[in-house]
C-alpha positions as a Python dict, from the first residue, in 0.01 Angstrom:
ca = {
    (1, 'X'): (0, 0, 0),
    (2, 'X'): (126, 346, -90),
    (3, 'X'): (158, 623, 163),
    (4, 'X'): (33, 965, 56),
    (5, 'X'): (161, 1296, 193),
    (6, 'X'): (-106, 1544, 298),
    (7, 'X'): (-43, 1893, 432),
    (8, 'X'): (-296, 2068, 656),
    (9, 'X'): (-275, 2438, 736),
    (10, 'X'): (-509, 2586, 997),
    (11, 'X'): (-453, 2840, 1274),
    (12, 'X'): (-695, 2665, 1510),
    (13, 'X'): (-523, 2400, 1725),
    (14, 'X'): (-850, 2215, 1792),
    (15, 'X'): (-905, 2181, 1417),
    (16, 'X'): (-551, 2046, 1369),
    (17, 'X'): (-617, 1783, 1638),
    (18, 'X'): (-939, 1691, 1459),
    (19, 'X'): (-748, 1641, 1132),
    (20, 'X'): (-499, 1418, 1313),
    (21, 'X'): (-786, 1210, 1453),
    (22, 'X'): (-934, 1171, 1105),
    (23, 'X'): (-619, 1083, 913),
    (24, 'X'): (-383, 918, 1161),
    (25, 'X'): (-608, 612, 1182),
    (26, 'X'): (-485, 515, 838),
    (27, 'X'): (-140, 401, 731),
    (28, 'X'): (-221, 530, 382),
    (29, 'X'): (-190, 899, 471),
    (30, 'X'): (104, 1076, 632),
    (31, 'X'): (-22, 1406, 771),
    (32, 'X'): (188, 1716, 833),
    (33, 'X'): (17, 2002, 1019),
    (34, 'X'): (103, 2372, 1009),
    (35, 'X'): (-59, 2659, 1196),
    (36, 'X'): (37, 2939, 956),
    (37, 'X'): (55, 2980, 581),
    (38, 'X'): (421, 3079, 585),
    (39, 'X'): (512, 2748, 754),
    (40, 'X'): (318, 2552, 493),
    (41, 'X'): (481, 2738, 204),
    (42, 'X'): (828, 2673, 351),
    (43, 'X'): (750, 2301, 396),
    (44, 'X'): (617, 2266, 41),
    (45, 'X'): (919, 2452, -99),
    (46, 'X'): (1158, 2228, 97),
    (47, 'X'): (993, 1914, -37),
    (48, 'X'): (999, 2055, -390),
    (49, 'X'): (1370, 2134, -364),
    (50, 'X'): (1423, 1767, -267),
    (51, 'X'): (1231, 1651, -576),
    (52, 'X'): (926, 1552, -371),
    (53, 'X'): (579, 1693, -326),
    (54, 'X'): (277, 1666, -106),
    (55, 'X'): (-9, 1492, -281),
    (56, 'X'): (-258, 1736, -137),
    (57, 'X'): (-291, 2048, 77),
    (58, 'X'): (-595, 2127, 292),
    (59, 'X'): (-583, 2501, 365),
    (60, 'X'): (-792, 2720, 593),
    (61, 'X'): (-886, 3057, 440),
    (62, 'X'): (-830, 3279, 744),
    (63, 'X'): (-514, 3234, 952),
    (64, 'X'): (-430, 3555, 1138),
    (65, 'X'): (-184, 3709, 1187),
    (66, 'X'): (-12, 3565, 878),
    (67, 'X'): (-99, 3528, 514),
    (68, 'X'): (-444, 3397, 427),
    (69, 'X'): (-527, 3068, 261),
    (70, 'X'): (-545, 3209, -90),
    (71, 'X'): (-199, 3365, -66),
    (72, 'X'): (-69, 3041, 87),
    (73, 'X'): (-207, 2843, -207),
    (74, 'X'): (-70, 3087, -466),
    (75, 'X'): (279, 3061, -316),
    (76, 'X'): (260, 2681, -293),
    (77, 'X'): (148, 2653, -656),
    (78, 'X'): (454, 2849, -773),
    (79, 'X'): (688, 2564, -676),
    (80, 'X'): (434, 2278, -671),
    (81, 'X'): (211, 2334, -976),
    (82, 'X'): (62, 1984, -969),
    (83, 'X'): (-25, 1967, -601),
    (84, 'X'): (-396, 1923, -540),
    (85, 'X'): (-545, 2201, -328),
    (86, 'X'): (-857, 2216, -114),
    (87, 'X'): (-979, 2507, 93),
    (88, 'X'): (-1151, 2429, 421),
    (89, 'X'): (-1332, 2721, 577),
    (90, 'X'): (-1632, 2832, 775),
    (91, 'X'): (-1633, 3162, 585),
    (92, 'X'): (-1778, 3215, 241),
    (93, 'X'): (-1658, 3569, 176),
    (94, 'X'): (-1390, 3467, -76),
    (95, 'X'): (-1567, 3432, -406),
    (96, 'X'): (-1508, 3122, -613),
    (97, 'X'): (-1420, 3310, -933),
    (98, 'X'): (-1140, 3503, -760),
    (99, 'X'): (-994, 3187, -613),
    (100, 'X'): (-1018, 2990, -937),
    (101, 'X'): (-863, 3271, -1144),
    (102, 'X'): (-581, 3318, -894),
    (103, 'X'): (-484, 2950, -894),
    (104, 'X'): (-541, 2853, -1257),
    (105, 'X'): (-647, 2503, -1177),
    (106, 'X'): (-902, 2277, -1022),
    (107, 'X'): (-946, 2314, -651),
    (108, 'X'): (-1207, 2207, -404),
    (109, 'X'): (-1386, 2388, -124),
    (110, 'X'): (-1492, 2209, 194),
    (111, 'X'): (-1733, 2403, 412),
    (112, 'X'): (-1689, 2379, 789),
    (113, 'X'): (-1828, 2196, 965),
    (114, 'X'): (-1769, 1890, 747),
    (115, 'X'): (-1830, 1521, 796),
    (116, 'X'): (-1506, 1342, 881),
    (117, 'X'): (-1590, 1041, 667),
    (118, 'X'): (-1663, 1255, 360),
    (119, 'X'): (-1343, 1453, 400),
    (120, 'X'): (-1136, 1136, 444),
    (121, 'X'): (-1295, 969, 142),
    (122, 'X'): (-1243, 1273, -84),
    (123, 'X'): (-882, 1319, 28),
    (124, 'X'): (-797, 950, -12),
    (125, 'X'): (-955, 937, -358),
    (126, 'X'): (-764, 1246, -464),
    (127, 'X'): (-435, 1100, -341),
    (128, 'X'): (-505, 768, -508),
    (129, 'X'): (-603, 909, -847),
    (130, 'X'): (-413, 1238, -845),
    (131, 'X'): (-727, 1437, -912),
    (132, 'X'): (-1062, 1529, -768),
    (133, 'X'): (-1327, 1283, -879),
    (134, 'X'): (-1700, 1310, -837),
    (135, 'X'): (-1747, 1554, -554),
    (136, 'X'): (-2009, 1470, -294),
    (137, 'X'): (-2301, 1713, -310),
    (138, 'X'): (-2196, 1886, 13),
    (139, 'X'): (-1862, 1986, -135),
    (140, 'X'): (-1818, 2271, -377),
    (141, 'X'): (-1587, 2233, -675),
    (142, 'X'): (-1439, 2555, -804),
}
């Protein structure tokens, strides 16, 4: 069985613990957690410089006091153009067109709160196939 690398970036510690509870039950996914966008960008850049990449990044939209999720994703895409990206947020003030135009590629939006089983299934499928498949109706493809 392959092991897939997934990056999670969220400023809320409780949410990071929740991600660990969802994904650490499986040997298929190796999870790295970051509390700020700058940390995530640095980690993605380091992997890229070593010829590696995360399969997927789950990124919160608002992470004060640092850069927001969109800026995090833009910076990650510069050195990791094929990494799959998903935004996970309880806020809907960032319009889909702006996000899609800024990233020039398919991304996914998970609204908080989300069902753990749906998030796990979507993430695992994306890692397995390298792309987002049929999105469950509660998820929003951009």
